Every structure is written in C-alpha cells, then in structure tokens.
C-alpha positions in Angstrom: 18.9 -9.0 69.9 15.1 -9.0 68.8 15.5 -5.3 67.3 18.5 -6.8 65.6 17.0 -9.8 64.5 14.0 -8.0 62.9 16.4 -5.5 61.2 18.4 -8.3 59.6 15.4 -10.3 58.3 14.2 -6.9 56.8 17.2 -6.6 55.2 17.4 -10.4 54.3 14.0 -10.2 52.5 14.8 -6.7 50.8 17.9 -8.4 49.2 15.8 -11.6 48.3 13.4 -9.1 46.5 16.0 -7.4 44.7 17.6 -10.4 43.8 14.0 -11.9 42.3 13.5 -8.9 40.6 17.1 -8.9 38.7 16.4 -12.8 38.2 13.6 -11.8 35.4 15.0 -10.9 32.1 13.2 -9.4 29.1 12.2 -12.7 27.6 10.5 -14.1 30.7 8.9 -11.2 31.1 7.3 -11.2 27.6 6.4 -14.9 27.9 4.4 -13.8 31.2 2.5 -10.9 29.4 1.4 -12.8 26.3 0.0 -15.8 28.6 -1.6 -13.0 30.6 -3.1 -11.5 27.7 -4.6 -15.3 26.5 -1.6 -16.7 25.3 -0.4 -17.5 21.7 -2.8 -20.3 20.8 -6.0 -17.7 21.3 -4.0 -15.0 19.6 -3.4 -17.0 16.3 -7.0 -17.8 16.1 -7.8 -14.1 15.5 -7.6 -13.2 12.0 -10.3 -10.1 12.1 -10.8 -7.3 14.4 -13.3 -4.6 14.7 -13.0 -1.9 17.3 -15.7 1.0 17.8 -15.3 3.6 20.1 -14.7 7.2 20.2 -12.1 10.1 21.2 -12.5 13.8 23.2 -9.8 16.0 21.7 -10.0 19.3 22.8 -13.7 19.1 23.6 -14.2 17.4 20.0 -15.7 14.4 20.1 -14.4 12.2 17.4 -16.0 8.8 16.5 -13.4 6.0 15.3 -13.9 2.9 14.0 -10.7 0.4 13.2 -11.3 -2.7 11.1 -8.3 -5.5 10.6 -8.0 -8.5 8.7 -4.4 -9.8 9.1 -2.3 -9.4 6.2 -5.3 -8.2 4.2 -5.9 -4.9 5.3 -6.6 -2.0 8.0 -9.0 0.7 7.7 -9.4 3.2 10.3 -12.2 5.5 9.2 -13.5 8.6 11.7 -16.1 10.8 12.2 -15.3 14.8 12.4 -17.3 17.3 12.8 -20.1 15.7 10.5 -17.3 14.5 8.0 -16.5 11.1 7.6 -13.1 10.5 6.8 -10.9 7.3 6.7 -7.3 5.5 5.9 -6.8 2.2 4.6 -3.8 0.3 4.3 -2.8 -3.1 2.2 0.1 -4.9 1.8 1.2 -3.4 -1.2 -0.6 0.3 -1.3 -2.5 2.8 1.0 -5.0 5.4 0.7 -6.2 8.3 2.9 -9.3 10.6 2.7 -9.6 13.3 4.7 -12.1 16.0 3.8 -11.7 17.6 7.4 -8.4 18.5 5.7 -10.5 20.8 2.8 -9.2 17.8 0.3 -12.6 15.9 -1.5 -10.1 13.5 -3.1 -8.8 10.5 -2.3 -4.7 10.6 -1.6 -2.8 7.3 -2.3 0.1 7.1 0.7 3.6 7.1 -0.4 5.1 4.0 -0.7 7.6 4.8 2.5 4.4 5.6 4.6 2.5 2.2 3.2 5.8 0.3 4.3 5.9 2.0 7.7 2.4 1.2 8.2 2.5 -2.6 7.8 2.8 -3.9 11.3 -0.9 -2.5 11.4 -1.9 -5.2 9.6 -0.7 -7.5 12.3 -3.8 -7.7 15.1 -0.9 -8.9 17.6 2.0 -6.4 16.9 0.3 -3.4 19.0 0.2 -5.9 21.9 3.6 -7.4 21.7 1.9 -10.8 21.7 3.9 -11.7 18.8 7.2 -13.0 19.7 8.0 -13.8 15.7 8.3 -9.9 15.7 10.6 -9.3 18.6 14.6 -9.2 18.0 15.6 -8.4 21.0 14.1 -7.7 24.8 15.7 -6.7 27.6 15.3 -5.5 31.1 16.6 -2.3 32.3 14.6 -2.0 35.6 11.4 -1.0 37.5 9.4 2.1 36.9 5.8 3.1 37.4 3.1 4.3 35.5 0.0 5.9 37.4 1.5 4.8 40.2 1.6 1.1 39.5 4.6 -0.3 39.7 5.9 -1.7 36.4 8.8 -3.9 34.8 10.3 -2.0 32.3 11.8 -3.6 28.9 13.6 -2.4 26.2 12.0 -4.1 22.8 13.6 -3.9 19.4 11.6 -5.4 16.4 13.0 -7.4 13.3 12.8 -3.6 11.7 15.2 -2.2 14.1 12.5 -0.1 15.8 12.6 0.1 19.8 10.3 0.7 22.3 9.9 1.0 26.3 7.2 -1.2 27.3 6.0 -0.6 30.9 4.6 -4.0 32.2 2.0 -4.6 35.5 4.5 -6.4 37.9 1.2 -7.9 39.0 -0.6 -8.9 36.3 1.9 -8.8 33.1 -0.4 -6.4 31.2 0.9 -3.7 28.8 0.6 -0.3 30.6 2.6 1.8 28.6 4.4 2.0 25.4 7.3 4.5 24.4 8.0 3.5 20.2 10.9 5.3 19.2 10.3 4.7 14.9 13.1 5.2 12.1 11.3 7.7 9.5 12.2 6.4 6.3 14.6 8.3 4.2 15.3 10.6 7.2 18.0 10.1 9.8 15.7 11.7 12.3 13.7 9.1 14.9 9.8 9.9 15.9 8.5 9.2 19.5 5.4 8.0 19.8 4.0 7.0 23.9 0.4 5.5 25.0 -1.2 4.0 27.8 -3.2 1.1 28.0 -6.5 0.3 30.5 -9.7 -1.3 31.0 -8.4 -4.7 30.1 -10.8 -7.1 29.5 -11.3 -10.8 28.5 -12.7 -11.7 25.3 -15.2 -14.9 24.9 -12.3 -16.1 22.4 -9.9 -16.2 25.5 -7.8 -12.8 24.7 -7.5 -9.8 27.2 -7.3 -6.2 24.9 -7.1 -2.7 26.4 -10.6 -0.8 25.7 -8.8 2.7 26.7 -5.8 3.8 24.6 -4.4 7.2 26.4 -2.6 9.5 23.7 -1.2 13.1 23.8 -4.4 14.0 21.5 -6.8 12.3 24.1 -8.3 9.0 25.7 -9.5 6.8 22.7 -12.3 4.4 24.4 -13.6 1.1 22.5 -17.3 0.8 23.3 -17.4 -2.8 21.5 -14.9 -5.1 20.0 -15.8 -7.8 17.1 -13.3 -10.6 17.1 -13.5 -13.0 13.6 -16.7 -11.8 12.2 -16.8 -11.8 8.2 -15.3 -8.7 6.6 -16.1 -7.6 3.4 -13.0 -7.1 1.4 -14.2 -4.2 -0.5 -14.2 -1.8 3.0 -9.8 -2.2 1.9 -10.7 -0.2 -1.4 -10.7 3.8 -1.6 -14.1 5.3 -2.5 -15.8 8.7 -2.2 -18.9 9.1 -0.7 -20.7 10.0 -3.8 -19.5 7.0 -5.6 -20.9 4.4 -2.8 
C-alpha cells in the first residue's frame, strides 16, 4: 500500500501545483512584477535616466548613451566607426542625425514615427512597471527563457499594441518581451523581441536590467544615472560643426 500512497501523494501535489499556476492571473503577475522591480512609489520618483553602454554587432563595437527625461525628451547617442550619430524624440517633434548612412544633415522624423516613439518618453514603459499604460493583461500559460521557468502574459497597452511578456516564475523579473506594434498608415504589424538580464538594484530602490539582448546583439549598460540634472538643450538638434 505504501507505493500506492506515495503515488497518490505525488499526484495530489502535482494537481495542487497546477491549481496554483492557474490561480495566477495577468493582473496579479504584473503586480508582483512591479513590486519585485522596486514598487510604484520608487519608480514614480525617477524623472530622469541616463544609460551608458555598448553593443557588439557583427564584430563592430557601437558605443551607446540613452538619456530620458519623463515627458520631455529622449536622446539616443551612438558612436559607430568613429562617427557620432543620434536620434531625438520630444512630445511634438523628432530628429535623426546619421552620418554613418552617408548623410551629414539632421533629418526631421515623420509625424507618424514621432507618435510611435512617444512611449520612449516614459521611463517606466519599457519594463512594464506602469499599470496606467496597460489596458489588459492575460495569463496564457507557462514557458521558459534560457531554461528559466516563466509565466507567460499577453499584455495590451492603451494604444492597442500587444506584447507577450515572460516573467521569471521565482523572481517575477521580466526576462523577455515579444512586442507586436502597429505601423501607422499601414495594415501590417511589426514584431520586436528582446531579452533582459543582469538585474541590478539601484540606490533609488528600483531594479533595472543592465543587459538587453536583441537580434542585432547584446546591449550592455555599464552605468546608470538616475535623477541627475539634464540640460534641455540636448533635445534640440545640432550638427557637430554647430556645437
């Protein structure tokens, strides 16, 4: 009888485990994720962020610096093969300067691209720590990222864009995001995937992934500066000879 009892106990535990997983819903998982990442209160205190790092893309080292001031501007600076490039987005305008592509002029971004990039002005948006941006979150099962067991949640934002988010089942960190974006003026959608790792807690109380894995290569951030003063002038387009 003992082997039978053991089998029954194992079966009971398995059912209990399945029930626990099913009891999780999307909202609960998002809430636990936000808490694990430092909590809403700490994230609300972060009004500026500067990330400095690099990416190795096909053997080519690309230096990158991203500066964000909430609802004011985002600037991404890149150093490629000795040339300095940048992209700027503000609530109403955007510009691109890419001499690496053979143009020495600042090019204004089309209105649809500026609109599509507005999420970059919210520091909290990329890590799903702002529930006000989420219209629906649906738990759709278990999966894994790099052999780590994950809760899989379908997240829909206020603009109707959807992403599949993979949350570590033990830490509730966001390990992978597969985003489906609508292209303004077109019927097609674009899918973008990224992995997140090397999570580090900052003295301000928030947790941030210092490595972002993309199809082009891993972007590794060496430093992160929070709530440091940022000159608004960096969100205005210039060319090197006018600086």
